[in-house]
C-alpha positions in Angstrom: -33.4 15.4 -70.3 -33.1 13.7 -66.9 -31.5 10.6 -65.6 -34.0 7.7 -65.5 -33.6 7.0 -61.8 -33.9 10.5 -60.5 -37.0 11.4 -58.6 -39.2 14.1 -60.2 -38.3 16.7 -57.6 -34.6 16.3 -58.3 -34.5 16.9 -62.1 -31.1 18.2 -63.1 -30.6 19.8 -66.5 -28.2 17.9 -68.7 -26.2 19.1 -71.7 -25.2 16.1 -73.8 -23.6 13.1 -72.3 -21.8 14.9 -69.4 -23.1 16.5 -66.3 -21.5 18.4 -63.4 -23.0 17.6 -60.0 -20.9 19.9 -57.9 -18.6 18.9 -55.1 -19.4 16.6 -52.2 -20.6 18.7 -49.2 -20.2 17.9 -45.6 -23.9 18.5 -44.9 -25.7 15.6 -43.2 -24.7 12.7 -41.1 -20.9 12.2 -41.4 -21.1 8.5 -40.3 -23.6 7.6 -43.0 -21.5 9.5 -45.6 -18.4 7.5 -44.4 -20.2 4.2 -44.6 -21.5 4.8 -48.1 -18.1 5.9 -49.4 -16.5 2.8 -47.7 -19.1 0.5 -49.4 -18.4 2.1 -52.8 -14.8 0.8 -52.6 -16.2 -2.7 -53.1 -17.0 -1.8 -56.7 -13.2 -1.8 -57.6 -13.6 -5.5 -58.1 -15.6 -6.9 -60.9 -19.0 -8.4 -59.9 -19.3 -12.1 -59.4 -21.7 -14.5 -57.7 -19.8 -16.8 -55.3 -20.3 -18.6 -52.0 -22.6 -16.8 -49.5 -23.9 -14.3 -52.1 -25.1 -17.1 -54.4 -26.7 -18.9 -51.5 -28.4 -15.8 -50.3 -29.9 -15.1 -53.7 -31.6 -18.5 -54.0 -35.3 -18.2 -53.9 -35.3 -14.4 -54.5 -37.3 -12.7 -57.2 -35.6 -13.1 -60.6 -36.5 -9.5 -61.5 -34.9 -8.2 -58.3 -31.7 -10.3 -59.0 -31.6 -8.9 -62.6 -31.8 -5.3 -61.4 -29.2 -5.9 -58.7 -26.8 -7.5 -61.2 -27.3 -4.6 -63.6 -26.5 -2.1 -60.9 -23.4 -4.1 -59.8 -22.1 -3.9 -63.3 -22.9 -0.2 -63.8 -21.2 0.8 -60.6 -18.1 -1.3 -61.4 -17.9 0.2 -64.9 -18.3 3.7 -63.4 -15.4 3.1 -61.0 -13.2 1.6 -63.8 -14.0 4.4 -66.3 -13.1 7.1 -63.8 -9.8 5.5 -62.8 -8.9 4.6 -66.4 -9.0 8.3 -67.2 -6.2 8.9 -64.7 -8.3 10.1 -61.8 -7.5 9.0 -58.3 -9.3 6.1 -56.7 -10.8 8.4 -54.0 -12.5 10.5 -56.6 -13.9 7.4 -58.2 -15.1 6.0 -54.9 -17.0 9.2 -54.1 -18.6 9.2 -57.5 -19.7 5.6 -57.1 -21.0 6.4 -53.6 -23.1 9.2 -55.1 -24.4 6.8 -57.7 -25.0 4.2 -55.0 -27.2 6.6 -53.2 -29.3 7.1 -56.3 -29.7 3.3 -56.7 -31.1 3.1 -53.2 -33.3 6.1 -53.6 -34.8 4.8 -56.9 -35.6 1.6 -55.1 -37.4 3.2 -52.2 -39.2 6.0 -54.1 
């Protein structure tokens, strides 16, 4: 069984509902890693459409807006679920950052 958004060359075996991905490594561009983790902190707050974001979405493809909204909710729920289990916010932000990478990879692949 594989996650729906994983590319074929990155199939990870899964046992039930849980999966272990290993620790975050320091391989790759440190600046990009920092930017992605910093952007993941935004998912602490529940998603909403206000002001500039609402104006920016006018005229966009409805399907793209639906996918983006679904991803916003999923990433917020992931952050909330991890922190509600008693784990630190840093751990949740890194987990959301990893998921955020998959969201972008699935869009471009």
